[in-house]
ZAFILUM-494778 format. One line per field, with one value per residue (C-alpha): x, y, z; residue in one letter; chain. Coordinates in pm, 1 decimal, always signed. Layout:
N
c1 <- (X_...) $
c2 <- (Y_...) $
c3 <- (Z_...) $
vexti <- (A_...) $
mardren <- (A_...) $
//
This chain:
500
c1 <- (-1007.2_-1230.4_-1147.7_-1309.1_-1303.8_-1442.8_-1476.7_-1543.4_-1632.4_-1921.3_-2011.1_-1992.0_-1873.5_-1780.8_-1726.5_-1553.9_-1534.6_-1402.5_-1609.6_-1889.0_-1909.6_-2168.5_-2203.9_-2359.2_-2431.8_-2328.1_-2693.0_-2719.7_-2448.5_-2344.2_-1981.5_-1838.3_-1524.4_-1480.5_-1214.5_-1194.9_-1000.6_-838.8_-787.7_-1156.3_-1418.4_-1781.8_-2018.2_-2394.6_-2666.4_-2935.4_-3197.9_-3203.0_-3214.2_-2848.2_-2728.9_-2351.6_-2277.3_-1900.0_-1617.6_-1308.8_-1003.9_-699.9_-476.7_-614.4_-843.6_-753.4_-889.1_-871.3_-1020.9_-960.5_-621.9_-521.3_-446.2_-251.8_-411.6_-254.5_-572.3_-953.9_-950.3_-735.8_-963.9_-1268.9_-1123.8_-1087.6_-1435.3_-1608.0_-1638.7_-1757.9_-2030.8_-2105.1_-2025.3_-2058.6_-1838.6_-1975.7_-1845.0_-1512.4_-1642.0_-1760.6_-2132.6_-2407.0_-2434.4_-2721.6_-2609.0_-2401.3_-2257.5_-2276.0_-2050.1_-1913.2_-1609.3_-1799.3_-2132.2_-2047.3_-2003.9_-2276.6_-2582.9_-2448.6_-2373.3_-2594.0_-2830.6_-2843.0_-3209.2_-3111.4_-2915.4_-3003.2_-2817.5_-2719.5_-2636.5_-2332.7_-2376.3_-2479.3_-2380.4_-2361.1_-2481.8_-2372.6_-2493.1_-2495.2_-2835.4_-2984.8_-3140.2_-3405.6_-3416.8_-3730.1_-3671.6_-3667.2_-3442.8_-3420.4_-3242.0_-3192.4_-3002.4_-2925.8_-3199.0_-3314.1_-3063.7_-2758.5_-2811.7_-2906.0_-2878.1_-2824.4_-2768.5_-2771.9_-2718.0_-2952.6_-3169.3_-3106.1_-3324.6_-3204.1_-3413.0_-3488.7_-3595.8_-3361.8_-3636.3_-4014.4_-4055.8_-3816.2_-3945.1_-3869.2_-3982.0_-4046.1_-3867.8_-3852.1_-3677.0_-3628.8_-3452.7_-3278.0_-3337.5_-3330.2_-3242.3_-3257.3_-3240.5_-3111.6_-3310.7_-3547.1_-3440.3_-3654.8_-3626.2_-3814.8_-3909.4_-4013.0_-4223.9_-4365.3_-4230.7_-4545.1_-4812.6_-4790.4_-4503.2_-4485.2_-4343.5_-4304.2_-4108.5_-4081.3_-3920.7_-3788.6_-3767.7_-3756.0_-3554.2_-3567.6_-3653.1_-3730.4_-3983.8_-4047.2_-4114.7_-4329.8_-4445.1_-4614.9_-4858.8_-4735.9_-4971.5_-4949.3_-4774.9_-4710.5_-4553.3_-4521.5_-4362.4_-4232.1_-4171.2_-4159.3_-3962.7_-3890.2_-3881.8_-4164.7_-4224.7_-4490.4_-4536.3_-4724.3_-4911.3_-4967.2_-5161.5_-5345.7_-5284.4_-5456.9_-5375.3_-5404.2_-5179.1_-5152.0_-4957.7_-4989.9_-4825.1_-4655.7_-4580.7_-4532.8_-4374.3_-4182.5_-4246.3_-4134.6_-4366.3_-4391.2_-4501.9_-4814.9_-4815.3_-5009.3_-4840.7_-5008.2_-5076.9_-5292.8_-5074.7_-5151.3_-5441.0_-5429.7_-5679.0_-5679.6_-5874.5_-5838.4_-5821.1_-5598.2_-5582.3_-5411.8_-5406.4_-5132.9_-5031.7_-4969.7_-4906.0_-4940.8_-4789.2_-5023.1_-5093.3_-5025.9_-5285.9_-5288.4_-5404.7_-5558.7_-5735.3_-6074.7_-6375.8_-6301.5_-5968.3_-6156.9_-6401.4_-6506.5_-6711.6_-6559.3_-6199.5_-6048.5_-6017.4_-5888.2_-5937.1_-5779.0_-5584.4_-5447.9_-5445.4_-5338.2_-5226.9_-4953.3_-5051.9_-5422.7_-5706.0_-5976.8_-6204.7_-6369.0_-6043.9_-6140.2_-5782.8_-5677.6_-5856.8_-5955.1_-6101.5_-6295.5_-6517.0_-6604.6_-6954.9_-6838.6_-6902.6_-6534.7_-6485.1_-6494.5_-6354.4_-6384.1_-6245.8_-6029.5_-5915.5_-5895.6_-6096.4_-6472.5_-6621.3_-6836.0_-7190.8_-7344.4_-7720.5_-7960.8_-8320.8_-8621.6_-8862.6_-9202.7_-9201.2_-9514.9_-9817.7_-10024.5_-10275.1_-10188.7_-10479.9_-10638.0_-10836.1_-10862.5_-10916.8_-10633.0_-10385.5_-10048.8_-9962.0_-9639.7_-9658.6_-9703.8_-9606.6_-9585.9_-9223.6_-8973.8_-8649.4_-8328.8_-8140.6_-7769.8_-7751.0_-7414.9_-7369.7_-7745.7_-7966.9_-8333.0_-8566.4_-8859.1_-9111.4_-8968.3_-8717.6_-8366.2_-8117.2_-7791.1_-7503.5_-7226.7_-7138.6_-7019.8_-7181.4_-7466.6_-7656.4_-7868.5_-8095.9_-8417.6_-8580.4_-8915.2_-9186.1_-9498.0_-9812.5_-10078.0_-10409.9_-10716.0_-11074.6_-11123.7_-11122.6_-10984.3_-10713.6_-10391.7_-10088.0_-9734.0_-9457.8_-9108.9_-9028.3_-8694.0_-8599.7_-8312.7_-8105.7_-7922.1_-8245.4_-8461.3_-8732.2_-8933.6_-8977.3_-9185.5_-9000.3_-9282.4_-9108.6_-9144.5_-9526.7_-9701.1_-10075.8_-10248.2_-10604.9_-10675.4_-10745.4_-11069.9_-10913.0_-11088.6_-11123.2_-11061.0_-10730.9_-10768.5_-10422.7_-10254.8_-9904.8_-9634.0_-9297.0_-9040.9_-8691.7_-8615.9_-8324.4_-8251.2_-7967.6_-7900.9_-7645.0_-7532.3_-7822.9_-8087.0_-8375.3_-8581.9_-8926.0_-9261.9_-9598.6_-9926.4_-10262.0_-10613.1_-10760.4_-11098.1_-11200.3_-11077.6_-11022.7_-10704.3_-10400.1_-10196.7_-9847.6_-9826.0_-9533.9_-9247.9_-9313.0_-8974.6_-8767.2_-8393.4_-8119.1_-7791.8_-7518.1_-7613.0) $
c2 <- (-11131.6_-11226.3_-11283.0_-11570.9_-11589.6_-11901.3_-11904.8_-12243.7_-12101.8_-11892.6_-12127.7_-11829.6_-11784.9_-11426.7_-11333.8_-10999.2_-10833.3_-10478.7_-10288.6_-10547.3_-10812.8_-11095.3_-11331.7_-11677.8_-11944.6_-12302.7_-12399.4_-12155.2_-12310.2_-12617.0_-12650.9_-12887.8_-12922.9_-13069.0_-13309.3_-13103.6_-12830.4_-12909.2_-12541.4_-12439.3_-12500.8_-12402.7_-12244.0_-12279.3_-12086.0_-12336.4_-12066.6_-11971.8_-12317.9_-12411.3_-12105.3_-12072.5_-11759.6_-11797.4_-12007.4_-12005.5_-12010.2_-12099.9_-11946.5_-11595.9_-11576.8_-11526.3_-11791.1_-11796.2_-12091.0_-12035.8_-11889.4_-12149.3_-11960.8_-12201.5_-12502.6_-12733.9_-12777.5_-12780.1_-13126.0_-12996.8_-12695.3_-12920.6_-13149.3_-12852.4_-12720.5_-13057.5_-13068.6_-12706.8_-12748.1_-13119.1_-13189.2_-13538.6_-13658.0_-13878.6_-13997.6_-13831.2_-13483.1_-13345.1_-13369.3_-13478.8_-13848.6_-13906.4_-13661.0_-13714.2_-13398.1_-13408.1_-13192.7_-13201.1_-13411.5_-13693.6_-13698.1_-14019.6_-14210.8_-14039.7_-13967.4_-14193.6_-14478.2_-14701.1_-14469.7_-14511.5_-14459.1_-14387.2_-14076.5_-13726.7_-13619.5_-13253.2_-13062.9_-12845.9_-12612.5_-12660.3_-13002.3_-13105.9_-13464.7_-13521.0_-13873.1_-13984.1_-14114.7_-14127.9_-14466.5_-14422.6_-14746.5_-14921.8_-14767.2_-14416.2_-14112.9_-13764.3_-13469.8_-13121.0_-12809.3_-12458.5_-12300.5_-12310.2_-12033.7_-12201.2_-12575.8_-12757.9_-13062.3_-13005.2_-13200.4_-13100.4_-13455.1_-13594.0_-13903.9_-13875.8_-13937.3_-13800.9_-14002.9_-14367.0_-14691.3_-14990.0_-15172.1_-15175.2_-15483.0_-15349.0_-14992.3_-14699.7_-14565.3_-14212.6_-13933.9_-13627.6_-13302.8_-12950.8_-12632.9_-12688.7_-12654.4_-12905.0_-12835.1_-13122.3_-12959.6_-13218.7_-13342.6_-13627.5_-13601.1_-13588.5_-13554.1_-13859.9_-14213.2_-14371.0_-14676.3_-14709.7_-15024.1_-15081.9_-14834.2_-14661.2_-14414.8_-14036.1_-13800.4_-13473.9_-13151.9_-12814.8_-12508.5_-12701.3_-12519.4_-12675.9_-12460.3_-12507.3_-12875.6_-13064.3_-13277.4_-13358.9_-13721.4_-14004.4_-14117.3_-14457.0_-14569.4_-14354.3_-14318.8_-13940.2_-13631.4_-13296.9_-12977.6_-12674.0_-12355.6_-12519.5_-12338.7_-12426.6_-12176.4_-12219.9_-12538.4_-12792.5_-12904.9_-13170.5_-13426.1_-13744.6_-13936.7_-14306.7_-14580.5_-14573.3_-14285.1_-14374.6_-14065.9_-13773.6_-13492.0_-13138.2_-12853.7_-12528.4_-12184.5_-12274.7_-12072.5_-12140.6_-11880.2_-11822.6_-12164.3_-12259.0_-12081.7_-12402.2_-12617.3_-12820.3_-13064.4_-12997.7_-12916.0_-13228.7_-13513.5_-13823.7_-14133.1_-14500.5_-14624.9_-14306.8_-14297.3_-14050.7_-14202.9_-13898.2_-13531.2_-13343.7_-12995.0_-12683.8_-12305.3_-12273.8_-11940.3_-12038.2_-11846.6_-12078.6_-12038.4_-12029.2_-12402.2_-12566.3_-12680.5_-12680.1_-13042.5_-13294.4_-13511.9_-13665.6_-13731.5_-14104.4_-14042.7_-13934.2_-14198.8_-13988.6_-13667.5_-13324.2_-13450.8_-13240.0_-12924.6_-12612.3_-12344.7_-12001.0_-12049.6_-11767.4_-11887.0_-11677.5_-11742.3_-11506.8_-11284.5_-11267.1_-11401.3_-11588.2_-11818.9_-11926.7_-12075.8_-12442.5_-12553.0_-12481.4_-12802.9_-12952.1_-13282.0_-13175.5_-12881.7_-12712.9_-12863.9_-13225.9_-13446.2_-13480.9_-13103.3_-12861.3_-12532.9_-12219.0_-11864.6_-11893.4_-11612.8_-11727.3_-12046.5_-12102.6_-12212.5_-12510.0_-12421.4_-12736.7_-12744.2_-12660.8_-12585.3_-12810.4_-12631.6_-12728.5_-12675.6_-12875.7_-12873.5_-13170.1_-13228.7_-13376.1_-13608.0_-13555.5_-13865.0_-13792.5_-13462.6_-13379.9_-13628.8_-13521.0_-13617.7_-13573.2_-13256.4_-13378.7_-13231.1_-13356.0_-13243.4_-13120.7_-12952.0_-12961.6_-12634.9_-12581.0_-12905.7_-12950.4_-13268.1_-13327.4_-13501.7_-13451.6_-13750.9_-13758.6_-13719.7_-13388.6_-13494.9_-13359.0_-13632.9_-13545.1_-13729.8_-13586.5_-13587.9_-13232.2_-12998.9_-13161.6_-12851.7_-12675.4_-12376.3_-12431.6_-12140.5_-12194.0_-12014.9_-12221.2_-12120.1_-12385.5_-12382.5_-12542.0_-12477.0_-12118.6_-12062.7_-12412.9_-12427.6_-12580.1_-12705.5_-12768.8_-12955.6_-13077.5_-13444.2_-13620.0_-13970.0_-14098.5_-14338.2_-14481.3_-14603.5_-14623.1_-14425.3_-14116.1_-13839.8_-13524.5_-13200.6_-13061.3_-12729.7_-12652.6_-12659.4_-12357.9_-12290.5_-12069.3_-12013.4_-12033.9_-11681.7_-11605.3_-11417.3_-11258.0_-11509.0_-11881.9_-11870.2_-11950.9_-11976.3_-11996.6_-11849.1_-12007.1_-11841.3_-11930.4_-12016.9_-12320.5_-12553.7_-12925.5_-13170.3_-13415.1_-13694.8_-13885.4_-14024.1_-13854.5_-13692.4_-13378.7_-13309.8_-13134.4_-13278.2_-13088.0_-13128.6_-12995.6_-12949.2_-12834.1_-13105.9_-13331.3_-13078.4_-13152.5_-12925.2_-12806.9_-12665.8_-12388.8_-12362.4_-12175.0_-12322.3_-12411.9_-12495.9_-12439.1_-12584.4_-12414.0_-12459.9_-12302.4) $
c3 <- (-1453.5_-1161.5_-799.0_-606.8_-227.3_-57.1_+319.3_+474.0_+815.3_+685.0_+397.7_+165.1_-190.2_-282.8_-646.8_-709.5_-1050.1_-1040.0_-787.2_-791.6_-522.9_-532.5_-234.8_-261.4_-6.8_-71.9_-124.0_-413.5_-625.9_-813.3_-925.5_-1185.0_-1391.2_-1736.3_-1853.5_-2174.2_-1996.9_-1663.1_-1584.7_-1588.6_-1321.6_-1389.3_-1138.4_-1182.7_-1005.1_-901.5_-852.0_-1220.8_-1367.9_-1402.7_-1593.1_-1578.7_-1379.9_-1387.8_-1517.8_-1295.8_-1520.6_-1311.0_-1578.2_-1524.6_-1220.0_-857.1_-619.5_-241.2_-50.2_+321.3_+237.3_-24.2_-344.7_-564.2_-734.4_-988.9_-1189.0_-1171.0_-1012.6_-725.4_-676.3_-692.2_-425.0_-190.8_-265.7_-236.9_+144.3_+148.4_-112.5_-58.7_-422.1_-568.7_-850.9_-1129.7_-1466.9_-1394.4_-1471.5_-1139.8_-1216.2_-981.6_-905.5_-1148.9_-1415.1_-1727.1_-1881.2_-2262.4_-2479.3_-2830.8_-2742.0_-2572.0_-2759.2_-2946.0_-2621.6_-2416.6_-2631.7_-2903.9_-2664.0_-2454.3_-2267.1_-1890.2_-1793.7_-1431.5_-1534.1_-1650.5_-1965.4_-1935.9_-2256.4_-2187.2_-2485.2_-2848.6_-2982.6_-3348.2_-3362.4_-3722.7_-3801.7_-3436.4_-3330.0_-2981.4_-2908.8_-2639.9_-2436.4_-2303.8_-1959.1_-2102.4_-2106.1_-1953.1_-2121.3_-1982.8_-2077.9_-1955.6_-2170.9_-2532.8_-2605.6_-2451.8_-2506.4_-2823.4_-3047.4_-3420.3_-3737.8_-4103.7_-4231.2_-4495.7_-4432.4_-4060.1_-3755.3_-3421.1_-3167.7_-3247.6_-3082.4_-3101.2_-3291.8_-3319.0_-3092.6_-2826.7_-2836.8_-2607.9_-2271.6_-2147.6_-2333.5_-2109.6_-2199.2_-2061.7_-2171.3_-2504.4_-2876.8_-3161.8_-3523.8_-3775.3_-4116.2_-4363.8_-4662.0_-4571.5_-4207.1_-3894.4_-3518.7_-3389.5_-3482.2_-3153.6_-3068.1_-2716.3_-2551.2_-2343.8_-2456.1_-2117.6_-2161.3_-2189.8_-2453.4_-2259.0_-2305.5_-2132.2_-2296.3_-2595.9_-2930.1_-3276.5_-3516.6_-3896.8_-3867.8_-4188.5_-4001.3_-3636.7_-3725.6_-3597.0_-3251.0_-3220.2_-2949.3_-2660.5_-2369.6_-2350.9_-2477.3_-2312.1_-2442.9_-2217.5_-2347.5_-2665.7_-2994.1_-3362.0_-3569.1_-3938.5_-4141.8_-4170.6_-3810.6_-3871.0_-3592.6_-3685.4_-3416.2_-3481.7_-3308.1_-2976.6_-2733.4_-2407.9_-2202.7_-2443.3_-2566.8_-2431.7_-2593.4_-2401.6_-2390.9_-2718.7_-3028.8_-3401.8_-3629.3_-3956.5_-4111.6_-4461.6_-4706.7_-4913.1_-4618.6_-4699.2_-4407.0_-4084.2_-3754.4_-3612.2_-3852.5_-3830.6_-3861.6_-3910.7_-3694.7_-3486.8_-3199.8_-2909.0_-2620.2_-2396.5_-2482.4_-2722.6_-2569.1_-2699.9_-2659.6_-2922.6_-3078.0_-3440.2_-3759.9_-4060.1_-4406.3_-4710.8_-4752.6_-4414.4_-4161.1_-3784.7_-3773.9_-4011.5_-3752.8_-3832.5_-3605.8_-3620.5_-3440.9_-3125.5_-2998.5_-2697.5_-2725.1_-2660.1_-2640.8_-2921.3_-2714.8_-2889.3_-2627.3_-2617.4_-2941.8_-3156.5_-3519.7_-3816.1_-4171.1_-4283.8_-3992.5_-4084.4_-3867.4_-4058.1_-3861.3_-4190.9_-4325.0_-4361.4_-4434.0_-4074.9_-3971.2_-4310.5_-4188.4_-3879.7_-3781.7_-3455.6_-3453.8_-3477.2_-3175.6_-3070.0_-3065.2_-2774.8_-2909.9_-2699.1_-2675.7_-2986.8_-3213.1_-3574.7_-3518.8_-3482.6_-3151.2_-3054.3_-2945.9_-2801.4_-2851.5_-3132.8_-3225.7_-3291.0_-3527.0_-3669.6_-4045.9_-4140.0_-3910.6_-3796.9_-3518.5_-3182.3_-3114.2_-2773.3_-2673.4_-2303.3_-2129.5_-1889.0_-2037.2_-2179.4_-2537.8_-2737.6_-2948.5_-3304.6_-3641.9_-3999.8_-4007.6_-3750.9_-3853.4_-3649.3_-3691.6_-3606.9_-3410.5_-3239.1_-3032.4_-3072.4_-3326.0_-3412.8_-3402.6_-3648.9_-3366.1_-3238.9_-2972.5_-2929.3_-2838.8_-2662.9_-2831.2_-2615.1_-2248.6_-2191.6_-2106.2_-1911.2_-1799.1_-2060.3_-2092.1_-2287.1_-2466.3_-2635.2_-2828.6_-2903.2_-3090.5_-3022.9_-3213.0_-3046.9_-2939.6_-2826.1_-2450.4_-2382.3_-2116.3_-2256.0_-2065.0_-2187.9_-2008.0_-2101.1_-2058.5_-2044.8_-2151.7_-1934.5_-2144.3_-1843.8_-1682.9_-1999.7_-1819.2_-1898.1_-1641.0_-1641.1_-1568.3_-1359.3_-1299.1_-1671.2_-1679.1_-1830.8_-1869.5_-2125.4_-2247.6_-2620.0_-2740.1_-2925.7_-3214.5_-3510.7_-3795.9_-3776.3_-3587.0_-3216.5_-3059.8_-2718.2_-2694.1_-2475.3_-2423.2_-2160.3_-2046.8_-1829.7_-1759.2_-1778.9_-1722.5_-2005.9_-2010.7_-2316.6_-2524.4_-2307.9_-2496.0_-2431.1_-2581.1_-2529.2_-2433.8_-2443.0_-2262.5_-2308.9_-1962.5_-2092.8_-2337.1_-2615.9_-2893.4_-3080.1_-3057.6_-3355.9_-3323.8_-3579.3_-3819.8_-3658.4_-3314.5_-3166.2_-2862.5_-2839.1_-2618.7_-2537.0_-2280.1_-1948.9) $
vexti <- (X_X_X_X_X_X_X_X_X_X_X_X_X_X_X_X_X_X_X_X_X_X_X_X_X_X_X_X_X_X_X_X_X_X_X_X_X_X_X_X_X_X_X_X_X_X_X_X_X_X_X_X_X_X_X_X_X_X_X_X_X_X_X_X_X_X_X_X_X_X_X_X_X_X_X_X_X_X_X_X_X_X_X_X_X_X_X_X_X_X_X_X_X_X_X_X_X_X_X_X_X_X_X_X_X_X_X_X_X_X_X_X_X_X_X_X_X_X_X_X_X_X_X_X_X_X_X_X_X_X_X_X_X_X_X_X_X_X_X_X_X_X_X_X_X_X_X_X_X_X_X_X_X_X_X_X_X_X_X_X_X_X_X_X_X_X_X_X_X_X_X_X_X_X_X_X_X_X_X_X_X_X_X_X_X_X_X_X_X_X_X_X_X_X_X_X_X_X_X_X_X_X_X_X_X_X_X_X_X_X_X_X_X_X_X_X_X_X_X_X_X_X_X_X_X_X_X_X_X_X_X_X_X_X_X_X_X_X_X_X_X_X_X_X_X_X_X_X_X_X_X_X_X_X_X_X_X_X_X_X_X_X_X_X_X_X_X_X_X_X_X_X_X_X_X_X_X_X_X_X_X_X_X_X_X_X_X_X_X_X_X_X_X_X_X_X_X_X_X_X_X_X_X_X_X_X_X_X_X_X_X_X_X_X_X_X_X_X_X_X_X_X_X_X_X_X_X_X_X_X_X_X_X_X_X_X_X_X_X_X_X_X_X_X_X_X_X_X_X_X_X_X_X_X_X_X_X_X_X_X_X_X_X_X_X_X_X_X_X_X_X_X_X_X_X_X_X_X_X_X_X_X_X_X_X_X_X_X_X_X_X_X_X_X_X_X_X_X_X_X_X_X_X_X_X_X_X_X_X_X_X_X_X_X_X_X_X_X_X_X_X_X_X_X_X_X_X_X_X_X_X_X_X_X_X_X_X_X_X_X_X_X_X_X_X_X_X_X_X_X_X_X_X_X_X_X_X_X_X_X_X_X_X_X_X_X_X_X_X_X_X_X_X_X_X_X_X_X_X_X_X_X_X_X_X_X_X_X_X_X_X_X_X_X_X_X_X_X_X_X) $
mardren <- (A_A_A_A_A_A_A_A_A_A_A_A_A_A_A_A_A_A_A_A_A_A_A_A_A_A_A_A_A_A_A_A_A_A_A_A_A_A_A_A_A_A_A_A_A_A_A_A_A_A_A_A_A_A_A_A_A_A_A_A_A_A_A_A_A_A_A_A_A_A_A_A_A_A_A_A_A_A_A_A_A_A_A_A_A_A_A_A_A_A_A_A_A_A_A_A_A_A_A_A_A_A_A_A_A_A_A_A_A_A_A_A_A_A_A_A_A_A_A_A_A_A_A_A_A_A_A_A_A_A_A_A_A_A_A_A_A_A_A_A_A_A_A_A_A_A_A_A_A_A_A_A_A_A_A_A_A_A_A_A_A_A_A_A_A_A_A_A_A_A_A_A_A_A_A_A_A_A_A_A_A_A_A_A_A_A_A_A_A_A_A_A_A_A_A_A_A_A_A_A_A_A_A_A_A_A_A_A_A_A_A_A_A_A_A_A_A_A_A_A_A_A_A_A_A_A_A_A_A_A_A_A_A_A_A_A_A_A_A_A_A_A_A_A_A_A_A_A_A_A_A_A_A_A_A_A_A_A_A_A_A_A_A_A_A_A_A_A_A_A_A_A_A_A_A_A_A_A_A_A_A_A_A_A_A_A_A_A_A_A_A_A_A_A_A_A_A_A_A_A_A_A_A_A_A_A_A_A_A_A_A_A_A_A_A_A_A_A_A_A_A_A_A_A_A_A_A_A_A_A_A_A_A_A_A_A_A_A_A_A_A_A_A_A_A_A_A_A_A_A_A_A_A_A_A_A_A_A_A_A_A_A_A_A_A_A_A_A_A_A_A_A_A_A_A_A_A_A_A_A_A_A_A_A_A_A_A_A_A_A_A_A_A_A_A_A_A_A_A_A_A_A_A_A_A_A_A_A_A_A_A_A_A_A_A_A_A_A_A_A_A_A_A_A_A_A_A_A_A_A_A_A_A_A_A_A_A_A_A_A_A_A_A_A_A_A_A_A_A_A_A_A_A_A_A_A_A_A_A_A_A_A_A_A_A_A_A_A_A_A_A_A_A_A_A_A_A_A_A_A_A_A_A_A_A_A_A_A_A_A_A_A_A_A_A_A_A_A_A_A) $
//
């Protein structure tokens, strides 16, 4: 039995239990009553995200409001408390003006009825949906709960979908959710089948857990998705993304554990005509079962470079880290143009850059003393090229757009007439202006050494920087400042680009 003392003059609310006494100000609390039991009034602490801190039971508890100690029911007590706490009644249950309290007794007419997009639906406990579906209207829907321990939506029905659109042409708006769990565990059942009404809506959740779900379902053509602090525990929680996503998808500070050992689907699946125009970003902590994947996306799903961003992920399979496990991302690799993977544990990283290497020698013809010519070779090899390609004439072309700043390391062995003075310089082709420019700060001068035997070589070694945008090219030109003797780049001569 608890004792409640409310003093209107000091705007205080004192809760006494045994020797403990806890004071609250009116700004700290929210108070509601439920039509399910007209003898109970619920007290929420706003500062800790709507957790119930007390339920006043008029059958057993002692209540004193400015000396009034007898109340017929929770409605009568509420009416006395309302001017003290500035409470607003709505839907006949004492909730806030734009809040609809959902419980087991009214779920058919609240979540199962026509959704009011101007209201927040608050889950007062764990609710078994049975076969009741939630039709998300074109103007959207907001759902909140106490926490993912205290509020939830469940169904064990077969062939059931919890969240649906009225129809494909009508579609749905924003679906926003905080602080509850979902469990849809029936055979051939799933959580979502939603079609964006306009292509500009959001699918966003904070601290929402999926427990033993058969499938998370299908989302069509939403603008963007966001998951913050979500969890997937047990079951086969595969979410399929369909159509055009203009604004991207971010899942962060999220965890995946204890999935069905027979699961073969990915956590994120490519759906029909899936295209992500902005980034898909995750730092997920995921432990996969033996045959499941993290995602099955392909390069074609990401038209823009560096927009599949796996950064800071922890990925294991049955608790074991293995960055060489190709089934984690079976259809795409870290070196592919859409990828920007960094600082992961259990996944490889993206290293933008690569090496241009002479493998078959040929002469660079020098017709004019003191004039730069493109360093020639019979064959150039591009080694470990990521977001770059090698042109046949020894140029590295930047296919991506991030990063832009690069470090260039080079080691050149150039054969020519002994004692001739040779120059090297990097040049850049700017695709945006279709112009070539000399990077004068990269110039280096060496004299051809008079070595024993027929090999007369000048050695160039250095480290410089350059900025390259998409489709820009970087390459080397050479000059003989002492005559017109040709210059040969020996096999093994190379230059290498890497992110600065």
